[in-house]
N, CA, C and O atoms as a MOPAC input file, in Angstrom:
PM7 MOZYME 1SCF
protein

 N     -9.64200 1     8.90200 1    -9.70800 1
 C     -8.78700 1     7.83700 1    -9.78200 1
 C     -9.52200 1     6.84500 1    -9.37100 1
 O    -10.53800 1     7.00300 1    -8.69400 1
 N     -8.93300 1     5.39500 1    -9.85900 1
 C     -8.84700 1     4.22100 1   -10.34100 1
 C     -8.82000 1     3.37100 1    -8.69200 1
 O     -8.11200 1     3.57400 1    -7.70600 1
 N    -10.04100 1     2.26800 1    -8.97800 1
 C     -9.75500 1     1.21100 1    -7.84300 1
 C     -8.33700 1     0.39700 1    -7.75200 1
 O     -7.90700 1    -0.08200 1    -8.80100 1
 N     -7.74300 1     0.25600 1    -6.78900 1
 C     -6.49500 1    -0.55700 1    -7.10400 1
 C     -6.99500 1    -1.73600 1    -5.30400 1
 O     -7.15100 1    -1.62900 1    -4.08700 1
 N     -7.02500 1    -2.62100 1    -6.32200 1
 C     -6.74400 1    -4.50400 1    -5.10800 1
 C     -5.12400 1    -3.84300 1    -4.29900 1
 O     -4.33400 1    -2.89900 1    -4.33600 1
 N     -5.51100 1    -5.64200 1    -3.35800 1
 C     -4.51000 1    -6.11200 1    -2.77000 1
 C     -2.83200 1    -6.22300 1    -3.88600 1
 O     -1.68400 1    -6.03200 1    -3.48500 1
 N     -3.17600 1    -6.50100 1    -4.96600 1
 C     -2.01400 1    -6.87900 1    -5.92500 1
 C     -1.48900 1    -5.47000 1    -6.05300 1
 O     -0.26200 1    -5.52900 1    -5.98300 1
 N     -1.82700 1    -4.45300 1    -6.18300 1
 C     -1.31200 1    -2.56100 1    -6.52000 1
 C     -0.52500 1    -2.65600 1    -4.89800 1
 O      0.68600 1    -2.43300 1    -4.88000 1
 N     -1.10800 1    -2.92900 1    -3.80200 1
 C     -0.53300 1    -2.38100 1    -2.43400 1
 C      1.14300 1    -2.59200 1    -2.31100 1
 O      2.08200 1    -1.80300 1    -2.20900 1
 N      0.96200 1    -4.95800 1    -2.41000 1
 C      1.77600 1    -5.21200 1    -2.88900 1
 C      2.99000 1    -4.88500 1    -3.76700 1
 O      3.95300 1    -5.65100 1    -3.74300 1
 N      2.99500 1    -4.15800 1    -4.28000 1
 C      3.49200 1    -3.65000 1    -5.42800 1
 C      4.30500 1    -2.74000 1    -4.95600 1
 O      5.51200 1    -2.83900 1    -4.73700 1
 N      3.24700 1    -1.40000 1    -4.73200 1
 C      3.54800 1    -0.65000 1    -4.24900 1
 C      4.70700 1    -0.39700 1    -2.96400 1
 O      5.49800 1     0.48000 1    -2.61700 1
 N      4.16000 1    -2.06000 1    -2.41100 1
 C      5.00200 1    -1.63400 1    -0.48300 1
 C      6.24300 1    -1.77600 1    -0.70900 1
 O      7.13200 1    -1.25300 1    -0.03800 1
 N      6.53100 1    -3.07800 1    -2.45600 1
 C      7.94600 1    -3.78400 1    -2.86400 1
 C      8.66900 1    -2.58100 1    -3.61100 1
 O      9.87900 1    -2.36600 1    -3.54300 1
 N      8.13300 1    -2.14100 1    -4.03200 1
 C      8.08900 1    -0.13300 1    -4.31700 1
 C      8.98000 1     0.10900 1    -3.50500 1
 O     10.18800 1    -0.02900 1    -3.69800 1
 N      8.35400 1     0.55500 1    -2.36600 1
 C      8.71400 1     2.07200 1    -1.23900 1
 C     10.77600 1     0.76800 1    -0.57900 1
 O     11.97700 1     0.99800 1    -0.43700 1
 N      9.71800 1    -0.54500 1    -0.43300 1
 C     11.67300 1    -0.48200 1     0.09300 1
 C     12.38700 1    -1.16900 1    -1.00300 1
 O     13.09800 1    -1.93000 1    -0.34600 1
 N     12.63100 1    -1.37300 1    -2.09400 1
 C     13.58700 1    -1.28800 1    -3.36500 1
 C     14.23200 1     0.79200 1    -3.02500 1
 O     15.22300 1     1.32200 1    -2.52500 1
 N     13.21400 1     1.16500 1    -3.53000 1
 C     13.48200 1     2.67100 1    -3.61300 1
 C     13.70300 1     3.82700 1    -2.44700 1
 O     13.95200 1     5.02900 1    -2.53800 1
 N     13.47400 1     2.81200 1    -1.13900 1
 C     13.99400 1     3.84000 1    -0.14900 1
 C     15.15400 1     2.71600 1     0.63800 1
 O     14.96700 1     2.63900 1     1.85200 1
 N     15.93200 1     2.13300 1     0.27100 1
 C     17.10100 1     1.79200 1     0.97500 1
 C     17.32300 1     2.02600 1    -0.16200 1
 O     17.70300 1     3.05900 1     0.38800 1
 N     17.55400 1     2.19300 1    -1.65200 1
 C     18.82500 1     2.86100 1    -2.32300 1
 C     18.87200 1     4.57700 1    -1.54300 1
 O     19.76900 1     5.02700 1    -0.83000 1
 N     17.56400 1     5.27800 1    -1.98800 1
 C     16.90200 1     6.48700 1    -1.62100 1
 C     16.96300 1     7.13100 1    -1.06900 1
 O     17.13200 1     8.22200 1    -1.61300 1
 N     16.87700 1     7.13900 1     0.84800 1
 C     16.38800 1     7.91100 1     1.66900 1
 C     15.41700 1     9.04700 1     1.27200 1
 O     15.80700 1     9.74700 1     0.33800 1
 N     14.36500 1     9.31200 1     1.75100 1
 C     13.64400 1    10.67700 1     1.58000 1
 C     12.93000 1    11.08600 1     1.92600 1
 O     11.95200 1    10.48300 1     2.36800 1
 N     13.06100 1    12.30700 1     1.89600 1
 C     11.51600 1    13.35600 1     2.52800 1
 C     11.12000 1    13.66000 1     1.92300 1
 O     11.42500 1    14.00900 1     0.78300 1
 N      9.95700 1    13.63300 1     2.68000 1
 C      8.93200 1    13.39200 1     2.17900 1
 C      7.56900 1    14.08500 1     3.01100 1
 O      7.33000 1    13.95800 1     4.21200 1
 N      6.82200 1    14.79100 1     2.07900 1
 C      5.37400 1    15.90900 1     2.66500 1
 C      4.36200 1    14.65800 1     3.55800 1
 O      4.35200 1    13.43200 1     3.44800 1
 N      3.66200 1    15.47500 1     4.33800 1
 C      2.08100 1    15.18900 1     4.38400 1
 C      1.32000 1    15.51100 1     3.63400 1
 O      1.57000 1    16.37800 1     2.79600 1
 N      0.50000 1    15.07700 1     3.69700 1
 C     -1.05100 1    14.93500 1     2.05700 1
 C     -2.05800 1    15.74600 1     2.77600 1
 O     -1.61500 1    15.92400 1     3.91100 1
 N     -3.37300 1    16.40200 1     2.61900 1
 C     -4.32600 1    16.28200 1     2.62300 1
 C     -5.70200 1    15.83100 1     1.64600 1
 O     -5.80300 1    16.08900 1     0.44700 1
 N     -6.71700 1    15.09600 1     2.47700 1
 C     -7.28900 1    15.54000 1     1.48500 1
 C     -7.68500 1    15.43700 1    -0.41900 1
 O     -8.09800 1    14.85700 1    -1.42300 1
 N     -7.30100 1    16.19700 1     0.05500 1
 C     -6.86700 1    16.64800 1    -2.03200 1
 C     -5.74500 1    16.49300 1    -2.55500 1
 O     -5.47700 1    16.89300 1    -3.68800 1
 N     -5.04800 1    15.97000 1    -1.89500 1
 C     -3.86100 1    16.09400 1    -2.70400 1
 C     -2.51800 1    16.81600 1    -1.82100 1
 O     -1.37300 1    16.45700 1    -1.54500 1
 N     -3.09000 1    17.64100 1    -1.64400 1
 C     -2.37400 1    19.00000 1    -1.34400 1
 C     -1.39600 1    18.67400 1    -0.67200 1
 O     -1.66800 1    17.72100 1     0.05800 1
 N      0.50300 1    19.33000 1    -0.49800 1
 C      1.03000 1    19.35200 1     0.50500 1
 C      1.40800 1    20.19500 1     0.87500 1
 O      2.27100 1    19.98900 1     1.72800 1
 N      0.99100 1    22.23100 1     0.45800 1
 C      1.27000 1    22.80800 1     0.46900 1
 C      1.10500 1    23.16400 1     2.06200 1
 O      1.47300 1    24.24700 1     2.51700 1
 N      0.31300 1    21.79000 1     3.12000 1
 C      0.02100 1    22.50700 1     4.41800 1
 C      0.84400 1    21.53200 1     5.03500 1
 O      0.75500 1    21.38700 1     6.25400 1
 N      1.62700 1    20.84600 1     4.37800 1
 C      1.92700 1    19.49100 1     5.53200 1
 C      3.17900 1    19.45000 1     5.89100 1
 O      3.87200 1    20.40200 1     5.53200 1
 N      3.83000 1    18.33500 1     6.70200 1
 C      5.51000 1    18.78900 1     7.54400 1
 C      5.50400 1    17.41900 1     6.38200 1
 O      4.85000 1    16.59800 1     5.74000 1
 N      6.81700 1    17.97800 1     6.74800 1
 C      7.81800 1    16.38800 1     6.08300 1
 C      8.39200 1    15.11300 1     7.18000 1
 O      8.28700 1    15.12100 1     8.40700 1
 N      8.61700 1    14.73000 1     6.87100 1
 C      9.55100 1    13.80700 1     7.05000 1
 C     10.39200 1    12.93500 1     6.11200 1
 O     10.41900 1    12.78700 1     4.89000 1
 N     10.99700 1    12.46800 1     7.03700 1
 C     12.22400 1    11.63300 1     6.49400 1
 C     12.28500 1    10.08200 1     6.31100 1
 O     12.77400 1    10.00400 1     7.43700 1
 N     12.24600 1     9.16900 1     6.03000 1
 C     12.36600 1     8.10200 1     5.40800 1
 C     13.04500 1     6.78400 1     4.83000 1
 O     13.29400 1     7.25100 1     3.71900 1
 N     13.44400 1     5.70500 1     4.77500 1
 C     14.16500 1     5.43000 1     4.76300 1
 C     13.80800 1     3.70100 1     5.17700 1
 O     13.54700 1     3.42600 1     6.34800 1
 N     13.83200 1     2.48900 1     3.98400 1
 C     13.77200 1     1.07700 1     4.17500 1
 C     15.10400 1     0.07700 1     4.77600 1
 O     15.92100 1    -0.53700 1     4.08900 1
 N     15.05100 1     0.11700 1     5.67800 1
 C     15.55900 1    -0.72300 1     6.64900 1
 C     14.81100 1    -2.24100 1     7.09400 1
 O     14.02300 1    -2.57700 1     7.97800 1
 N     15.64100 1    -3.06800 1     5.77400 1
 C     14.77600 1    -4.82300 1     6.53100 1
 C     13.18800 1    -4.15600 1     5.60400 1
 O     12.78800 1    -3.23900 1     4.88700 1
 N     12.82100 1    -5.27400 1     6.21000 1
 C     11.09800 1    -5.51100 1     5.36200 1
 C     10.60400 1    -4.26100 1     5.77100 1
 O      9.47400 1    -4.08200 1     5.31600 1
 N     11.16100 1    -3.00200 1     6.69400 1
 C     10.18600 1    -2.19000 1     7.04500 1
 C     10.23400 1    -0.71600 1     6.70000 1
 O     11.00800 1    -0.57800 1     5.75200 1
 N      9.57700 1     0.76500 1     7.19500 1
 C     10.28900 1     1.95500 1     6.84800 1
 C     10.86300 1     2.22600 1     7.77500 1
 O     10.86000 1     1.69500 1     8.88500 1
 N     11.39900 1     3.07100 1     7.39800 1
 C     11.81500 1     3.69400 1     9.23900 1
 C     11.58000 1     5.57200 1     8.76000 1
 O     12.07100 1     6.32400 1     7.91900 1
 N     10.65700 1     5.67000 1     9.74500 1
 C      9.93200 1     7.45800 1     9.55200 1
 C     10.95600 1     7.89500 1    10.46800 1
 O     11.48700 1     7.21100 1    11.34400 1
 N     11.27600 1     9.60400 1    10.06100 1
 C     12.18400 1     9.81100 1    11.43700 1
 C     11.69700 1    11.53100 1    11.05200 1
 O     10.89700 1    11.80100 1    10.15700 1
 N     12.37600 1    12.56300 1    11.93900 1
 C     11.94500 1    13.36400 1    11.73900 1
 C     12.38900 1    14.82500 1    10.43100 1
 O     12.97200 1    15.74500 1    11.00500 1
 N     12.29600 1    14.93300 1     9.75700 1
 C     13.45700 1    15.71800 1     8.69000 1
 C     14.20700 1    15.95100 1     8.69900 1
 O     13.95900 1    16.86900 1     9.48100 1
 N     14.93900 1    16.02200 1     8.58400 1
 C     17.06000 1    15.77500 1     8.28000 1
 C     17.07900 1    17.96100 1     7.49100 1
 O     17.57500 1    18.95400 1     8.02400 1
 N     16.66800 1    17.89200 1     6.76800 1
 C     17.00600 1    19.64100 1     6.03700 1
 C     15.09300 1    20.68800 1     5.50100 1
 O     15.02300 1    21.86900 1     5.84100 1
 N     14.11000 1    20.18100 1     4.89800 1
 C     13.43200 1    20.33700 1     4.84400 1
 C     12.29100 1    20.87200 1     6.50200 1
 O     12.24700 1    20.24400 1     7.56000 1
 N     11.69500 1    21.88900 1     6.23800 1
 C     11.45900 1    22.50500 1     7.69000 1
 C      9.42700 1    23.12900 1     6.90000 1
 O      9.23800 1    23.46000 1     5.73000 1
 N      8.55900 1    23.09300 1     7.77600 1
 C      8.36900 1    22.62100 1     9.04800 1
 C      9.18600 1    20.40700 1     9.25900 1
 O      9.61800 1    19.32000 1     8.87400 1
 N      9.01500 1    20.80100 1     9.63200 1
 C      9.45800 1    18.34400 1     9.98200 1
 C      8.41700 1    18.49300 1    11.56300 1
 O      8.42900 1    19.20800 1    12.56500 1
 N      7.64300 1    17.43000 1    11.06300 1
 C      7.50700 1    17.06400 1    11.37100 1
 C      7.74700 1    16.41000 1    12.99300 1
 O      8.74800 1    15.74400 1    12.72700 1
 N      7.52800 1    16.17700 1    14.34600 1
 C      8.64000 1    16.27800 1    15.62900 1
 C      8.00800 1    14.63600 1    15.97500 1
 O      6.91700 1    14.32200 1    16.45000 1
 N      8.98900 1    13.90100 1    15.59700 1
 C      9.10500 1    12.68900 1    16.64500 1
 C     10.13600 1    12.41000 1    17.32900 1
 O     11.33900 1    12.63000 1    17.18800 1
 N      9.21200 1    11.65200 1    18.44800 1
 C     10.79200 1    11.35400 1    20.39500 1
 C     10.92200 1    10.01500 1    19.35200 1
 O     12.10300 1     9.81300 1    19.07000 1
 N     10.29500 1     9.37300 1    18.92800 1
 C     11.83200 1     7.95700 1    18.62100 1
 C     10.93500 1     7.99400 1    17.39600 1
 O      9.91200 1     8.60600 1    17.09100 1
 N     12.09600 1     6.67400 1    16.53700 1
 C     12.12800 1     6.40300 1    15.38000 1
 C     10.05100 1     6.17300 1    15.24100 1
 O      9.28700 1     6.57900 1    16.11700 1
 N      9.61600 1     5.49000 1    14.01400 1
 C      8.42500 1     4.76200 1    14.15300 1
 C      8.51300 1     3.97700 1    12.57600 1
 O      8.65700 1     4.38800 1    11.42500 1
 N      8.40500 1     3.12100 1    12.98300 1
 C      8.67500 1     1.67900 1    12.51800 1
 C      6.86900 1     0.98800 1    11.43500 1
 O      5.96300 1     0.39100 1    12.01600 1
 N      6.85300 1     1.27300 1    10.11600 1
 C      5.54700 1     0.46100 1     9.39800 1
 C      5.99800 1    -0.75200 1     9.30600 1
 O      7.21400 1    -0.94000 1     9.27300 1
 N      5.22500 1    -1.65200 1     9.25400 1
 C      5.41100 1    -2.58700 1     8.42900 1
 C      4.49900 1    -2.60300 1     7.47700 1
 O      3.50200 1    -1.88400 1     7.40300 1
 N      5.12500 1    -4.09000 1     6.16800 1
 C      3.46000 1    -4.38600 1     5.59200 1
 C      2.37700 1    -4.61100 1     5.80100 1
 O      1.58500 1    -4.47100 1     4.86800 1
 N      1.92900 1    -5.01700 1     7.00100 1
 C      0.60300 1    -5.56300 1     7.54600 1
 C      0.10000 1    -3.87800 1     7.87600 1
 O     -1.07300 1    -3.50900 1     7.94600 1
 N      0.91000 1    -3.29800 1     7.99200 1
 C      0.15600 1    -1.75400 1     8.44800 1
 C      1.00200 1    -1.22700 1     8.01400 1
 O      1.94200 1    -0.69600 1     8.60500 1
 N      0.71700 1    -1.31800 1     6.50300 1
 C      0.59900 1    -0.76800 1     4.89000 1
 C     -0.27600 1    -0.84500 1     4.43600 1
 O     -1.08600 1     0.07000 1     4.28400 1
 N     -0.43900 1    -2.57600 1     3.88200 1
 C     -2.19100 1    -2.82400 1     3.18000 1
 C     -2.95100 1    -3.25600 1     4.13800 1
 O     -3.43200 1    -4.39000 1     4.15600 1
 N     -3.14900 1    -2.26700 1     5.14000 1
 C     -4.49600 1    -2.49400 1     6.00700 1
 C     -4.70700 1    -0.96800 1     5.46200 1
 O     -5.57700 1    -0.87700 1     4.59500 1
 N     -4.15100 1     0.05600 1     5.77500 1
 C     -4.22900 1     0.86300 1     5.39100 1
 C     -4.16200 1     1.83400 1     3.50000 1
 O     -4.67000 1     2.92100 1     3.22600 1
 N     -3.40400 1     0.95500 1     2.62500 1
 C     -3.10000 1     1.56800 1     1.57500 1
 C     -4.96600 1     1.75800 1     0.81700 1
 O     -5.17800 1     2.66700 1     0.01400 1
 N     -5.99600 1     0.87700 1     1.19500 1
 C     -7.33800 1     1.02200 1     1.04300 1
 C     -8.16800 1     2.25500 1     0.90600 1
 O     -8.81400 1     2.91400 1     0.09100 1
 N     -7.54500 1     2.17000 1     2.97700 1
 C     -8.65800 1     3.91100 1     3.50800 1
 C     -7.50600 1     4.23500 1     2.52000 1
 O     -8.33500 1     4.31600 1     1.61400 1
 N     -6.83300 1     4.38400 1     2.15400 1
 C     -6.02600 1     6.03500 1     1.63900 1
 C     -6.98200 1     6.72700 1     0.84000 1
 O     -7.46600 1     7.84000 1     1.04200 1
 N     -7.18600 1     5.96100 1    -0.05600 1
 C     -8.42200 1     5.53000 1    -1.82800 1
 C     -9.58100 1     6.10200 1    -1.36300 1
 O    -10.11000 1     6.86000 1    -2.17500 1
 N    -10.22700 1     5.95500 1    -0.14500 1
 C    -11.69000 1     6.41500 1     0.28900 1
 C    -11.78800 1     6.94600 1     1.10200 1
 O    -12.83400 1     6.99500 1     1.75000 1
 N    -10.33500 1     7.78300 1     1.49600 1
 C    -10.75700 1     9.16500 1     2.02700 1
 C    -10.60700 1    10.12100 1     1.36500 1
 O    -11.36000 1    11.09000 1     1.46200 1
 N     -9.76300 1    10.07900 1     0.67100 1
 C     -9.64500 1    10.75000 1    -0.68200 1
 C    -10.48400 1    11.30900 1    -1.48300 1
 O    -10.34800 1    12.44800 1    -1.93200 1
 N    -12.00400 1    10.06600 1    -1.87100 1
 C    -12.51400 1     9.82900 1    -2.62000 1
 C    -13.88900 1    10.23400 1    -1.45000 1
 O    -14.93500 1     9.82300 1    -1.95400 1
 N    -14.08900 1    10.76200 1    -0.36900 1
 C    -15.19700 1    10.96200 1    -0.41000 1
 C    -15.78500 1     9.78500 1     1.27900 1
 O    -15.98900 1    10.07900 1     2.45700 1
 N    -15.83000 1     8.91800 1     0.76000 1
 C    -16.30000 1     7.46700 1     1.03900 1
 C    -16.15500 1     7.10400 1     2.63400 1
 O    -17.11400 1     6.81200 1     3.34900 1
 N    -14.78100 1     7.17300 1     3.06700 1
 C    -14.39500 1     7.69800 1     4.81800 1
 C    -13.52400 1     8.65600 1     4.73700 1
 O    -12.78500 1     9.11000 1     3.86300 1
 N    -13.94100 1     9.03400 1     6.65000 1
 C    -14.33200 1     9.78200 1     7.07300 1
 C    -12.34600 1     9.54800 1     7.64700 1
 O    -11.87900 1     8.40800 1     7.63500 1
 N    -11.26600 1    11.01700 1     8.17500 1
 C     -9.96300 1    10.61000 1     8.08900 1
 C     -9.96500 1    10.06600 1     9.59300 1
 O     -8.97100 1     9.38600 1     9.84900 1
 N    -10.75000 1    10.20400 1    10.49700 1
 C    -10.99700 1     9.63200 1    11.93100 1
 C    -10.46800 1     7.77500 1    11.65800 1
 O     -9.53900 1     7.03000 1    11.97100 1
 N    -11.57500 1     7.74000 1    10.99400 1
 C    -12.14100 1     6.52600 1    10.21300 1
 C    -10.56900 1     5.68900 1     9.03200 1
 O     -9.93400 1     4.71600 1     9.43800 1
 N    -10.36600 1     6.17300 1     8.05400 1
 C     -9.62100 1     5.99500 1     7.58500 1
 C     -8.01100 1     6.09600 1     8.33200 1
 O     -7.17100 1     6.33500 1     7.46500 1
 N     -7.56800 1     6.00100 1     9.36900 1
 C     -6.50100 1     6.58900 1     9.72100 1
 C     -6.49700 1     4.76800 1    10.92600 1
 O     -5.46700 1     4.14900 1    11.19600 1
 N     -8.02100 1     4.33800 1    11.41800 1
 C     -8.04300 1     3.31500 1    12.27300 1
 C     -6.50100 1     3.04300 1    13.16600 1
 O     -5.85900 1     4.03300 1    13.51700 1
 N     -6.04600 1     1.78600 1    13.45200 1
 C     -6.10200 1     2.20100 1    15.27900 1
 C     -4.72600 1     2.55900 1    15.01900 1
 O     -3.86700 1     2.21500 1    15.83000 1
 N     -4.30500 1     3.44800 1    13.60400 1
 C     -2.29000 1     3.60600 1    13.45600 1
 C     -2.19600 1     4.68800 1    13.52300 1
 O     -3.04200 1     5.55700 1    13.31300 1
 N     -0.77100 1     4.79600 1    13.93400 1
 C     -0.00800 1     6.46100 1    14.49400 1
 C      0.56500 1     6.91500 1    12.81500 1
 O      0.70400 1     7.81200 1    11.98300 1
 N      0.66600 1     6.08500 1    13.00900 1
 C      1.53900 1     6.35200 1    10.60600 1
 C      0.39300 1     6.66900 1     9.80400 1
 O      0.78400 1     6.55800 1     8.64200 1
 N     -0.56200 1     6.93400 1     9.80800 1
 C     -1.70400 1     6.98900 1     9.00000 1
 C     -1.06300 1     7.56400 1     9.01600 1
 O     -0.02000 1     6.92700 1     9.16200 1
 N     -0.78800 1     9.02000 1     8.93100 1
 C     -0.18500 1    10.66600 1     7.56800 1
 C      1.14800 1    10.41700 1     6.92700 1
 O      1.44100 1    11.11500 1     5.95600 1
 N      2.08800 1     9.40100 1     7.40100 1
 C      3.27700 1     8.93600 1     7.21100 1
 C      2.28700 1     8.09800 1     5.47300 1
 O      2.34200 1     8.28200 1     4.25700 1
 N      1.66000 1     7.37000 1     6.24800 1
 C      1.56000 1     6.16600 1     5.35200 1
 C      0.67600 1     6.47800 1     4.43100 1
 O      0.27100 1     5.59400 1     3.67500 1
 N      0.27300 1     7.62300 1     4.33800 1
 C     -0.79100 1     8.26200 1     3.32400 1
 C     -0.17000 1     9.91100 1     2.09700 1
 O     -0.72500 1    10.61400 1     1.25200 1
 N      1.05800 1     9.84400 1     2.64300 1
 C      1.54300 1    10.82500 1     2.25700 1
 C      3.07500 1     9.48700 1     1.26200 1
 O      3.66000 1    10.08700 1     0.36100 1
 N      3.29100 1     8.80200 1     1.35400 1
 C      4.22700 1     7.42200 1     0.64600 1
 C      3.11700 1     7.69700 1    -0.17000 1
 O      3.12200 1     8.82100 1    -0.67100 1
 N      2.13100 1     6.93900 1    -0.44300 1
 C      0.70400 1     6.68600 1    -1.40100 1
 C      1.02800 1     7.86900 1    -2.36700 1
 O      1.62300 1     7.88600 1    -3.44400 1
 N      0.20100 1     9.25600 1    -1.32300 1
 C      0.61800 1     9.54300 1    -2.50900 1
 C      1.02000 1    10.50800 1    -3.60500 1
 O      0.53100 1    11.17400 1    -4.51700 1
 N      2.72500 1    10.08800 1    -2.75000 1
 C      3.32500 1    10.49200 1    -3.87800 1
 C      4.55900 1     9.16200 1    -4.75000 1
 O      5.60100 1     9.39900 1    -5.36100 1
 N      4.04400 1     8.12700 1    -4.53300 1
 C      4.88800 1     7.40600 1    -5.01300 1
 C      3.52400 1     5.96000 1    -5.51200 1
 O      3.80800 1     4.87800 1    -6.02500 1
 N      2.31200 1     6.38900 1    -5.19000 1
 C      1.06400 1     5.42200 1    -6.57500 1
 C      1.19100 1     6.12600 1    -8.00500 1
 O      0.71900 1     7.18400 1    -8.42100 1
 N      1.60700 1     5.62600 1    -8.31500 1
 C      2.26200 1     6.87300 1    -9.76200 1
 C      1.78700 1     6.12900 1   -10.96100 1
 O      1.99700 1     6.57600 1   -12.08900 1

């Protein structure tokens, strides 16, 4: 895994907004190894300058959400470097998620789109 910079995070954020505003998708959560085998599906779309996460519309198992979760750029930028620290074992999952309730969704998006 290569080192990631703030610039990489900004570029990925822009890619997510552009891609998901045109084509909202269902994405699966990810384990530390990068596997989605045990993950749960969620639906994500871009609305304005934020990402909106809801329960999956067609795939199971789906994440169970009472309300739409909103991911802001600030939250995404804060967790972006933590994803790579978690994946490489530098940081535990508990540390990597910080105070975010959206870390599973953010990590899944990074895993899928940061290629």
